[in-house]
C-alpha positions as a printed Julia matrix, in Angstrom:
113×3 Matrix{Float64}:
  23.56  -16.05  -5.19
  20.64  -13.77  -4.3
  17.34  -15.27  -3.34
  14.44  -14.99  -0.99
  12.69  -17.15   1.57
   8.93  -17.65   1.74
   7.62  -18.13   5.25
   4.19  -18.61   6.73
   2.43  -19.71   9.88
   0.24  -22.77  10.38
  -2.69  -23.62  12.64
  -5.47  -26.11  12.03
  -7.85  -28.03  14.28
 -10.98  -30.13  14.0
 -13.32  -27.13  14.14
 -12.13  -25.7   10.8
 -12.69  -22.3   12.39
 -10.16  -19.53  12.83
 -10.03  -18.02  16.3
 -11.64  -14.59  16.19
 -12.81  -14.92  12.58
 -15.93  -13.21  11.32
 -17.8   -16.31  10.16
 -19.8   -14.38   7.56
 -16.6   -13.25   5.82
 -14.43  -16.32   6.31
 -14.15  -19.5    4.25
 -13.66  -22.64   6.33
 -11.98  -24.5    3.44
  -8.76  -22.59   4.02
  -8.49  -24.02   7.53
  -7.96  -27.66   6.55
  -4.74  -29.64   6.08
  -5.61  -30.18   2.4
  -5.5   -26.42   1.75
  -1.75  -26.58   2.42
  -1.38  -28.44  -0.9
  -3.12  -25.58  -2.73
  -0.96  -22.99  -0.96
   2.26  -24.94  -1.63
   1.4   -25.44  -5.31
   0.78  -21.7   -5.73
   4.04  -20.79  -3.98
   6.11  -23.16  -6.11
   4.3   -22.35  -9.36
   4.46  -18.57  -9.11
   7.73  -18.04  -7.24
  11.16  -19.55  -6.89
  12.22  -19.14  -3.26
  15.53  -20.35  -1.93
  13.57  -22.0    0.88
  10.01  -22.36   2.21
   9.54  -22.26   5.98
   6.32  -22.92   7.88
   6.02  -22.07  11.58
   3.49  -24.32  13.3
   1.73  -23.08  16.45
   1.36  -26.55  18.02
  -1.44  -27.39  15.62
  -3.33  -30.63  16.27
  -3.77  -31.18  12.5
  -0.79  -30.95  10.2
  -0.64  -31.32   6.42
   1.27  -34.08   4.69
   4.56  -32.45   3.69
   6.21  -35.59   2.34
   7.74  -34.88  -1.06
   7.56  -31.14  -0.48
  10.57  -28.88  -0.02
   9.44  -27.3    3.24
  11.22  -26.66   6.5
   8.7   -27.15   9.31
   9.37  -25.33  12.6
   7.27  -26.07  15.7
   6.4   -23.58  18.41
   5.81  -25.03  21.89
   2.14  -23.99  22.02
  -0.66  -22.2   20.21
  -0.13  -18.54  21.04
  -3.41  -17.79  19.25
  -4.06  -14.82  17.02
  -4.99  -11.17  17.11
  -7.04   -9.89  20.01
  -7.03  -13.25  21.85
  -3.29  -13.99  21.81
  -1.5   -15.81  24.61
   1.39  -13.79  26.0
   2.84  -10.63  24.54
   2.83  -11.9   20.94
   0.28  -14.04  19.11
   1.06  -16.89  16.75
   0.9   -14.72  13.62
   3.48  -12.29  15.01
   5.75  -15.1   16.2
   5.58  -16.89  12.82
   6.31  -13.67  10.95
   9.19  -12.68  13.24
  10.77  -16.13  13.12
  10.58  -16.31   9.32
  11.86  -12.77   8.87
  14.78  -13.32  11.24
  15.62  -16.63   9.54
  15.71  -14.88   6.16
  17.77  -12.0    7.55
  20.34  -14.29   9.2
  20.67  -16.29   5.98
  21.29  -13.15   3.9
  18.19  -13.82   1.8
  17.69  -11.03  -0.7
  21.21   -9.7   -0.17
  23.64   -9.83  -3.06
  27.34   -9.62  -2.31
  29.7    -8.28  -4.98
């Protein structure tokens, strides 16, 4: 049965600030654990993925995922984001690559005849 997988990254701390964000163009409400509920409701209302995966970059604040159909994957540390990343790849790149590879290895989006 064909299908697709929705994947995303997660990072949240007490500051409610995104590392490297332009504070005049950024909304702090999206950097709280409660925003996860809004995101999850939108994903499940407007799509029908085979699975939802969230890659956490060792976030100190995590949303309540009880009752939600989410697979939570933890990275060992916060690899940060963009121009201030730790190591060769930042957290965004690692979350994207992990989710994409997971979908690929599970034949998401591929229909066999």
